C-alpha positions as CSV (number, residue, x, y, z in Angstrom):
1,M,58.5,-84.0,-47.1
2,N,55.0,-82.6,-47.8
3,R,52.8,-85.5,-48.7
4,R,49.1,-85.4,-49.6
5,R,46.8,-87.7,-47.7
6,S,45.2,-90.6,-49.5
7,N,41.4,-91.1,-49.6
8,I,41.8,-93.8,-47.0
9,Q,43.6,-91.5,-44.6
10,I,41.0,-88.8,-45.1
11,I,38.2,-91.3,-44.3
12,R,40.0,-92.5,-41.2
13,D,40.5,-88.9,-40.0
14,M,36.8,-88.2,-40.5
15,L,35.7,-91.4,-38.7
16,R,37.9,-90.6,-35.8
17,V,36.3,-87.2,-35.3
18,G,32.9,-88.8,-35.5
19,E,33.6,-91.3,-32.7
20,N,32.0,-89.0,-30.1
21,G,29.6,-87.3,-32.5
22,A,30.5,-84.1,-34.4
23,G,28.9,-81.5,-36.6
24,K,29.9,-81.0,-40.2
25,T,32.0,-78.0,-39.5
26,E,33.9,-79.7,-36.7
27,I,34.6,-82.7,-38.9
28,M,35.7,-80.4,-41.7
29,Y,38.2,-78.4,-39.6
30,S,39.4,-81.4,-37.5
31,A,40.1,-83.5,-40.5
32,N,41.5,-80.5,-42.4
33,M,39.1,-80.7,-45.4
34,S,37.5,-78.3,-47.8
35,Y,33.7,-77.9,-48.0
36,S,33.5,-79.8,-51.3
37,Q,35.6,-82.6,-49.8
38,I,33.4,-82.9,-46.7
39,Q,30.2,-83.0,-48.9
40,K,31.7,-85.8,-51.0
41,Y,33.1,-87.9,-48.2
42,L,30.2,-87.5,-45.8
43,G,27.8,-88.7,-48.5
44,F,30.0,-91.7,-49.2
45,L,30.3,-92.6,-45.5
46,I,26.6,-92.3,-44.9
47,I,25.5,-94.3,-47.9
48,H,27.8,-97.1,-47.0
49,G,26.7,-97.1,-43.3
50,F,30.0,-96.0,-41.7
51,I,28.5,-92.8,-40.3
52,D,24.9,-92.0,-39.1
53,K,23.3,-88.6,-39.5
54,V,21.6,-87.8,-36.2
55,E,19.2,-84.9,-36.0
56,V,19.5,-83.3,-32.6
57,G,17.4,-80.3,-33.3
58,N,16.4,-78.0,-36.1
59,P,18.7,-77.3,-37.9
60,V,21.3,-79.0,-35.7
61,V,22.7,-82.3,-37.2
62,T,25.4,-84.5,-35.7
63,Y,27.3,-87.2,-37.4
64,R,28.2,-90.3,-35.4
65,I,30.3,-93.3,-36.4
66,T,28.6,-96.7,-36.6
67,E,29.9,-100.1,-35.5
68,K,30.7,-100.7,-39.2
69,G,32.7,-97.5,-39.1
70,L,34.6,-98.5,-36.0
71,S,35.5,-101.7,-37.8
72,L,36.7,-99.8,-40.8
73,I,39.0,-97.6,-38.7
74,K,40.7,-100.7,-37.3
75,S,41.1,-102.1,-40.7
76,I,42.5,-98.9,-42.1
77,D,45.0,-98.6,-39.2
78,T,46.1,-102.2,-39.8
79,V,46.7,-101.6,-43.5
80,L,48.5,-98.3,-42.9
81,E,50.7,-99.9,-40.2
82,V,51.7,-102.7,-42.6
83,L,52.4,-100.2,-45.4
84,D,54.6,-98.1,-43.1
85,L,56.6,-101.2,-42.2
86,E,57.1,-102.1,-45.9
87,E,58.2,-98.5,-46.6
88,S,60.8,-98.5,-43.9
89,S,62.2,-101.8,-45.3
90,G,62.9,-100.2,-48.6
91,F,59.9,-101.1,-50.7
């Protein structure tokens, strides 16, 4: 079954890539996203404090997950785990 990922799953994938710091291209390819998606989601994650933009040179930029972002990953994993349990029970 070919299923599309939800926004929550995309955000979780992006945050996981950013745990050790990553550039925009690395996040885009690792999270299997288009350029327009990465622009939209990165902006959202930065504005809400889940990812920090770290300038490591000119023009080198790295994105790194924050403590708030780590907390969000744990919450997302918990919710997805519960939903998978409900799906397997017929709901």
